[in-house]
C-alpha positions in Angstrom: -31.5 0.5 6.9 -29.2 3.6 6.8 -29.4 3.7 10.6 -27.6 0.4 10.8 -24.9 1.4 8.3 -23.9 4.7 9.8 -22.7 4.3 13.4 -23.9 6.6 16.2 -20.3 7.3 17.2 -18.8 9.7 14.7 -15.4 8.3 15.3 -16.4 4.9 13.9 -15.7 4.2 10.3 -18.2 3.0 7.8 -18.2 2.2 4.1 -19.8 5.1 2.1 -20.3 2.7 -0.9 -22.9 0.9 1.2 -24.7 4.2 1.9 -24.6 5.1 -1.8 -26.0 1.6 -2.8 -28.9 2.1 -0.4 -29.9 5.5 -1.8 -29.5 5.2 -5.5 -31.4 3.0 -8.0 -30.4 -0.6 -7.8 -27.2 -1.6 -9.6 -26.7 1.8 -11.2 -23.5 3.0 -9.6 -20.4 3.3 -11.8 -17.4 4.3 -9.9 -14.6 6.3 -11.5 -10.9 5.6 -10.7 -11.9 3.0 -8.1 -8.3 2.0 -7.4 -6.9 5.5 -7.0 -7.3 7.6 -3.8 -9.5 5.2 -1.8 -10.3 7.9 0.7 -12.8 9.5 -1.7 -15.5 7.9 -3.9 -16.4 9.4 -7.2 -18.9 8.1 -9.8 -22.2 8.2 -11.6 -25.5 6.7 -10.7 -29.2 6.9 -11.3 -31.6 8.3 -8.7 -35.3 8.0 -9.5 -34.2 7.2 -13.1 -32.1 10.4 -13.5 -28.4 10.5 -14.0 -26.4 12.0 -11.1 -22.8 12.5 -10.1 -21.5 11.5 -6.7 -18.4 12.7 -4.8 -18.2 11.5 -1.2 -15.5 11.1 1.4 -14.8 7.5 2.4 -14.7 7.3 6.2 -13.4 3.7 6.0 -10.1 4.9 4.5 -7.9 7.5 6.3 -11.1 8.6 8.1 -12.1 10.3 4.8 -9.4 12.9 5.1 -8.6 14.6 1.8 -5.0 14.3 0.6 -3.5 15.6 -2.7 -4.6 12.4 -4.6 -8.1 12.5 -3.2 -8.4 16.2 -4.1 -7.2 15.6 -7.6 -9.6 12.7 -8.0 -12.6 14.8 -6.7 -11.7 17.7 -9.0 
């Protein structure tokens, strides 16, 4: 199903949250500062029952380019 989410053309945007939801354990993603610096996604989830941290650029917003706010959020 990831093949349908991520477009073949690298210039096409997609929602990284959809990718995250397909990879992690069901309903386990807890995003941190969701309404701040939308061009990066930061949070916690479970993968095979283990806790993990996630930091991912968001291609659907500003093409995932890091600005000062996104860099602060990721740090």
